[in-house]
N, C-alpha and C positions, 0 to 999 in steps of 0.2 A: 931421779931414780926411775927406772922402768918397772912398772908394777908387774909382779909375777901373776901370770894368768890363773894360777891356782889360788890367788888371794883377791880376786874380784869380789864385789859385794855378794854375788850369788854363791860363789864357792865358800866365802867366809860364813855365810848363813848355814850352808850345808855342814861345814866343819863344826860350827857352833852347836847345831842341833845334834849331830852325831856324838860329839863329846858329852853333851848333857845326858843323852840316853845311855851311853856306855858307862858313865860314872855316876849317874843319878845325882848330878850336881852341876850347877852352872860353872863354866870355866871362867878363869880370871883373864884379864887382857894379856898377861904375859904368856898364858898357855896358848892362846890363839896366835899371838905374835910369833911364838916359837915355831908353830906349825908352818908359818909362812916365811920363816927365816927373816923375820923383821925384828926391829927393836920396838919397844912399847911406844916410843915417840913416833915411829913410822906407822904403827897401827893406829895411833890417835888421829892421823891424817884422814883416815877413813871413818872411824867410829871413836868418839870421845870416851865412850863407856860401854860396858856390857849391857847396861840398861837400854842404851840407844839401839844396840844390836837386837835385843829382845823385841823392841817396838818395831824395828824394821822388818823382822820376820813376818809379823802379822800384816803390816802394810804391804809388803811385797806380794804376799799371797792374794790380797785383795786386788792390787794393781795388775797382777798377772791375769786374774780372772776377767777383769774389765777389759784388758787389752785383747784377750782371746775373743771376747764378745764383739769388740769393736772391729775385729778383723773378719767377722762373719758377715757375709752379704745379706743374710736373712734377718739379722738382729734388728736392724732399723725398721723393718716392715712389721715387727711383732706389736701386738697390743701390749699395754703396760703390764698387765697381769702376766703375760708370757715372757716379757723381759725380766720380770722379777723371778720367775721360775727358772729361766735360763741362767740368771746370775747365780742362784743357789746351787744348781747342778754343777756349774763350772767351778764355783768357789770350793765346793766339797772335793772336787777332783784335784784342785790345787793343794788341799790340805792332806789328802790321803797319804802321800809319801812321808808325812811328818806326824802321823797319828800318835806314835809313841812319845814324841817330844811334847805334843799338845797335852796328852794325858798327864805327863809329869808336871807340866806348867800348872794344870788345874789342881794338882795336889798341893801346890805351894801358894795358891791364891787365898786371900782372906775369906772365911766362910760367909761373911755378910755381903760379899760382892758376887754379882752374876758372872762377871768376866775378870780375868787377871788385869792388874794395873797396866801392864805393857800393851794392852789393846786400845788404849785411849786414842792414839793417833789414827789407828785403823778405823775405829768407830766414828771419828769425825769425818773421815773420807767416805765411809759408808752412808752417813747421814746426808752428806752433800750429794751423793749418788741418788739416794732415795728422794731427796728434795726435787731433783730433776724429774724423776719418774712421776712423783706426785703432781707436779705442775703439768706434765704431759697428760696424765690421767684426768685432771680437772678440765683441761682444754678439750679432750676427746669425749668427756662425759662419762668415762669409766669410774671416776671418783666423784662423789657428791661434794659440793661446796658448802659444807656445814660449818657455820660460824662456831658452834659450840665445840665441835670435834677438831677444828682445824689445827689446834695446838697439840692434839693427841695423835695425829696421823703418824708422825715420825716415831713416837714412842711405841705405837702398835707394831711398826715394822722392825724396830730395834728388838722388841720382845720376841718377835718371830725369829730374828737372827740368833738370839741366845738359845731359844728352844731348839732350833735345828742343829746348832753346834753341839749342844749337850746331848741331844738325842743320838747324833752320829757317834759320839764318843762312847756311848753305851750300847750301840747297835752290834749285835752278834750274828745278824743274818748274812747269808751268802751274798757277796758283792754289795753289801749294805743296801739291799733291796728295800728294807723297811725304812731306811732314811729317805730313799727316793719317794716312797709313799707318804712319809711324813712331810716332806717338802711340798708335794702336790696338795695334800689336804690342808696344810697350814697356810699356804699362799692363797688358795681358793677361799678359805675362810676369811682371811684378812681382807681380800678384795670384795667379798660378799658384804662384809661389815662396812667397808669404805664406799661401796657402790650405792646407787640410788635405791631407796625403799619407797613404799607407798607414802610414808610420812614426808619424805623429801618431795614427792610429787605434789602432795597436798600443800606443803609449805610454798612450793614454787607457784602453785595456783593462787594461793592466798596473796602472795606477794604481787602477782600479776593483777589481781582484782584491786588491791589497794593502790597500786601505781596507776591504774587506768580507770579508777572509779569515776562515775558521773557526778559532777558537782550538783548538789541539791538546789532546787529552785528557791529563790528568795521570796517569790510572790506567787500565790495560787489564785487563778481566776475561777470564779463561780459560774 
């Protein structure tokens, strides 16, 4: 069967989000299959469940943002801090056409969770992306190699992700200018925390002294 161009993954996500906003409810597989003139079995060949489509929405927005950055000639020349800034700006642009859908999704998430359940796959990909940036930052010296904080770096950037997304959803400023300011301040704060401090410098010096200490004499001549 030749796939209808109106039922590609991209168009299905658009139909899915449009239906959800218009009906204030998630569609069933049969609803989406009907819009594509497909049987449910044919629909299953693309997505086995609506839950899978929900997850793909978030992952697709992330992948589109990363792809846009990868196509930029300047991106690879950026410092890690600027790469993180560029990601957030680009990611929010990917989310803007779907703001009503995202707002609806947040009304359905458990109150004890920072993000909806269907963001799990996206978060894993985001963590992998930030792992790469963190390694680049450590190599360039932008990020301190603190043993105590090494396991917390990923968590710090994840919390920034949650903060920026939730801030944007409540932003009423023109062109979401306050979100742009929040992104800038949030990322700069994160990298100021992750960067080297006088304590790191003192630790490095102490480590150097220990590693290069002069062995004490075993015998002293009078």
